[in-house]
RODO-70336 format. One line per 8 residues: their letters; for each residue x, y, z of N, C-alpha, C. Coordinates in Angstrom, 3 decimals. Example, Ala and Ser with C-alpha at 12.3 -4.5 7.8 and 13.67 -1.06 7.14 Angstrom:
! RODO-70336
AS	13.190 -5.690 7.800 12.300 -4.500 7.800 13.200 -3.300 7.800 | 12.850 -2.250 7.080 13.670 -1.060 7.140 12.900 0.030 7.870
! end
This chain:
! RODO-70336
XXXXXXXX	135.027 133.373 -89.738 136.455 133.494 -89.998 136.724 134.882 -90.561 | 137.818 135.452 -90.162 138.162 136.794 -90.617 139.269 136.701 -91.661 | 139.029 137.323 -92.807 140.034 137.404 -93.861 140.652 138.782 -93.816 | 141.965 138.830 -93.876 142.664 140.107 -93.880 142.860 140.573 -95.320 | 143.263 141.815 -95.469 143.556 142.325 -96.808 144.695 141.531 -97.432 | 145.633 141.089 -96.602 146.746 140.282 -97.094 146.229 138.975 -97.684 | 145.258 138.342 -97.010 144.666 137.105 -97.515 144.002 137.336 -98.870 | 143.236 138.409 -98.960 142.516 138.712 -100.206 143.504 138.998 -101.327
XXXXXXXX	144.541 139.752 -101.033 145.549 140.041 -102.063 146.230 138.757 -102.535 | 146.479 137.834 -101.610 147.107 136.565 -101.959 146.209 135.753 -102.886 | 144.935 135.623 -102.527 143.993 134.869 -103.356 143.810 135.551 -104.713 | 143.714 136.862 -104.720 143.560 137.599 -105.977 144.784 137.397 -106.862 | 145.958 137.371 -106.248 147.181 137.150 -107.013 147.187 135.749 -107.624 | 146.747 134.744 -106.857 146.670 133.382 -107.385 145.717 133.308 -108.570 | 144.628 134.074 -108.504 143.627 134.076 -109.569 143.971 135.066 -110.673 | 145.108 135.733 -110.522 145.547 136.725 -111.516 144.538 137.854 -111.667
XXXXXXXX	143.999 138.321 -110.530 143.005 139.394 -110.522 143.626 140.684 -110.001 | 143.183 141.777 -110.547 143.596 143.084 -110.050 142.379 143.693 -109.352 | 142.497 143.965 -108.068 141.383 144.507 -107.304 141.686 145.922 -106.838 | 140.675 146.773 -106.899 140.784 148.130 -106.361 140.751 148.043 -104.833 | 141.291 149.036 -104.147 141.313 149.006 -102.676 139.936 148.778 -102.045 | 138.897 149.394 -102.584 137.551 149.206 -102.017 137.036 147.785 -102.264 | 137.478 147.178 -103.364 137.082 145.799 -103.648 137.755 144.829 -102.673 | 138.979 145.126 -102.299 139.710 144.253 -101.375 138.981 144.188 -100.042
XXXXXXXX	138.546 145.322 -99.535 137.831 145.351 -98.257 136.519 144.576 -98.363 | 135.781 144.788 -99.447 134.503 144.090 -99.637 134.715 142.590 -99.778 | 135.755 142.192 -100.528 136.036 140.773 -100.722 136.437 140.104 -99.409 | 137.146 140.809 -98.555 137.522 140.249 -97.257 136.265 139.911 -96.458 | 135.294 140.809 -96.468 134.031 140.563 -95.764 133.258 139.423 -96.418 | 133.187 139.431 -97.747 132.447 138.393 -98.470 133.050 137.008 -98.251 | 134.373 136.901 -98.341 135.021 135.604 -98.132 134.797 135.108 -96.707 | 134.854 136.011 -95.756 134.591 135.639 -94.372 133.182 135.109 -94.201
XXXXXXXX	132.214 135.760 -94.828 130.815 135.325 -94.748 130.629 133.950 -95.385 | 131.281 133.738 -96.507 131.156 132.456 -97.211 131.720 131.328 -96.355 | 132.902 131.521 -95.800 133.525 130.470 -94.985 132.708 130.224 -93.719 | 132.173 131.278 -93.114 131.328 131.117 -91.930 130.098 130.286 -92.272 | 129.487 130.529 -93.428 128.314 129.772 -93.858 128.677 128.309 -94.102 | 129.817 128.056 -94.717 130.249 126.678 -94.967 130.472 125.953 -93.643 | 131.069 126.627 -92.676 131.271 126.015 -91.363 129.928 125.666 -90.717 | 128.940 126.524 -90.915 127.607 126.265 -90.376 126.989 125.033 -91.054
XXXXXXXX	127.194 124.897 -92.360 126.672 123.742 -93.094 127.318 122.438 -92.633 | 128.577 122.509 -92.229 129.280 121.313 -91.763 128.651 120.729 -90.499 | 127.893 121.533 -89.775 127.255 121.078 -88.541 126.052 120.173 -88.804 | 125.526 120.199 -90.030 124.343 119.401 -90.353 124.667 117.919 -90.382 | 123.747 117.110 -89.862 123.884 115.661 -89.907 123.352 115.167 -91.250 | 124.235 114.695 -92.081 123.840 114.195 -93.408 124.020 112.683 -93.518 | 124.139 112.008 -92.387 124.391 110.566 -92.418 123.239 109.777 -93.041 | 122.017 110.265 -92.965 120.868 109.562 -93.532 120.411 110.127 -94.875
XXXXXXXX	121.210 110.971 -95.487 120.850 111.575 -96.765 121.443 110.737 -97.895 | 120.583 110.338 -98.823 121.032 109.555 -99.966 121.874 110.427 -100.900 | 122.932 109.865 -101.471 123.728 110.615 -102.449 122.864 111.019 -103.643 | 123.138 112.179 -104.215 122.319 112.671 -105.322 123.072 112.702 -106.647 | 124.281 112.217 -106.679 125.058 112.255 -107.903 125.474 110.850 -108.285 | 125.405 110.517 -109.576 125.689 109.150 -109.973 127.141 108.740 -109.733 | 128.038 109.687 -109.520 129.413 109.291 -109.244 129.576 108.781 -107.820 | 128.572 108.975 -106.978 128.679 108.584 -105.585 128.003 107.256 -105.255
XXXXXXXX	127.302 106.648 -106.189 126.646 105.391 -105.894 126.636 104.498 -107.130 | 126.459 103.208 -106.884 126.400 102.251 -107.985 125.081 102.392 -108.729 | 125.164 102.425 -110.046 123.965 102.513 -110.875 124.188 101.631 -112.098 | 123.121 101.440 -112.838 123.269 100.684 -114.071 124.306 101.355 -114.953 | 124.931 100.580 -115.800 126.020 101.096 -116.621 125.596 102.258 -117.508 | 124.357 102.255 -117.969 123.905 103.309 -118.879 122.983 104.323 -118.210 | 122.922 104.327 -116.883 122.009 105.238 -116.186 122.322 106.691 -116.512 | 121.408 107.358 -117.132 121.459 108.774 -117.512 122.654 109.152 -118.378
XXXXXXXX	123.355 108.163 -118.897 124.483 108.465 -119.766 124.055 108.275 -121.212 | 124.677 108.999 -122.105 124.351 108.871 -123.514 125.562 108.376 -124.283 | 125.316 107.874 -125.444 126.401 107.423 -126.309 127.186 108.630 -126.811 | 128.498 108.454 -126.960 129.304 109.487 -127.603 129.034 109.418 -129.096 | 128.697 110.560 -129.661 128.392 110.611 -131.088 129.305 111.639 -131.732 | 129.988 111.220 -132.790 130.853 112.146 -133.518 129.974 113.081 -134.317 | 130.206 114.370 -134.174 129.422 115.364 -134.887 130.317 116.249 -135.735 | 129.704 117.164 -136.443 130.497 118.060 -137.287 131.370 118.980 -136.432
XXXXXXXX	132.529 119.299 -136.936 133.432 120.214 -136.240 133.556 121.512 -137.028 | 133.995 122.534 -136.347 134.189 123.834 -136.995 135.606 123.869 -137.546 | 135.781 124.313 -138.780 137.129 124.381 -139.353 138.053 125.264 -138.505 | 139.302 124.845 -138.380 140.280 125.545 -137.553 140.392 127.026 -137.929 | 140.445 127.326 -139.205 140.586 128.714 -139.650 139.395 129.555 -139.196 | 138.210 128.973 -139.223 137.005 129.691 -138.788 137.033 129.944 -137.278 | 137.495 128.987 -136.527 137.587 129.146 -135.074 138.581 130.253 -134.728 | 139.733 130.226 -135.384 140.789 131.188 -135.069 140.528 132.575 -135.634
XXXXXXXX	139.516 132.714 -136.500 139.225 134.014 -137.103 138.861 135.063 -136.057 | 138.259 134.660 -134.948 137.863 135.610 -133.911 138.856 135.693 -132.751 | 139.957 134.983 -132.847 140.941 134.981 -131.764 141.697 136.308 -131.738 | 141.939 136.856 -130.550 142.730 138.091 -130.461 144.150 137.892 -130.979 | 144.698 136.690 -130.772 146.034 136.381 -131.279 146.084 134.891 -131.606 | 146.627 134.574 -132.783 146.732 133.177 -133.199 148.021 132.999 -133.965 | 148.486 131.770 -134.020 149.686 131.473 -134.784 149.887 129.976 -134.875 | 150.347 129.502 -135.999 150.630 128.087 -136.235 149.412 127.213 -135.968
XXXXXXXX	148.213 127.765 -136.192 146.994 126.981 -136.021 146.486 126.892 -134.595 | 147.015 127.702 -133.695 146.617 127.659 -132.288 146.288 129.059 -131.775 | 145.547 129.103 -130.643 145.327 130.355 -129.940 146.625 130.739 -129.236 | 146.984 132.007 -129.282 148.119 132.484 -128.495 147.562 133.174 -127.260 | 148.115 132.821 -126.116 147.674 133.413 -124.856 148.885 133.888 -124.074 | 148.696 134.877 -123.201 149.831 135.341 -122.408 150.271 134.281 -121.411 | 151.536 134.273 -121.114 152.078 133.338 -120.126 151.530 133.712 -118.762 | 151.021 132.724 -118.024 150.446 132.997 -116.712 151.191 132.276 -115.593
XXX	152.057 131.361 -115.915 152.769 130.602 -114.899 153.907 131.423 -114.296 | 154.726 131.986 -115.135 155.838 132.796 -114.681 155.540 134.254 -114.943 | 155.892 135.087 -113.991 155.621 136.531 -114.163 156.907 137.290 -114.251
! end
């Protein structure tokens, strides 16, 4: 599959990334290679392959799971001490939804 510079700019914009012109060209090639490889993987017959993740098959209720244990927490003031911006007990971050 061929990715155009327009495609790369669109994906970069969705990810809030700023790419240099040379990076855009390289990313177009890389994304094309990745999608081509995924298409090749889709050709494999996996009908006889057993699932490898416990979310895909029935297992005992406690299979590889552990009990939730309450542990010590870090005080809020200590956590926020290294934050670039904080206020009212929370991290402040730039708005990313609306530009």
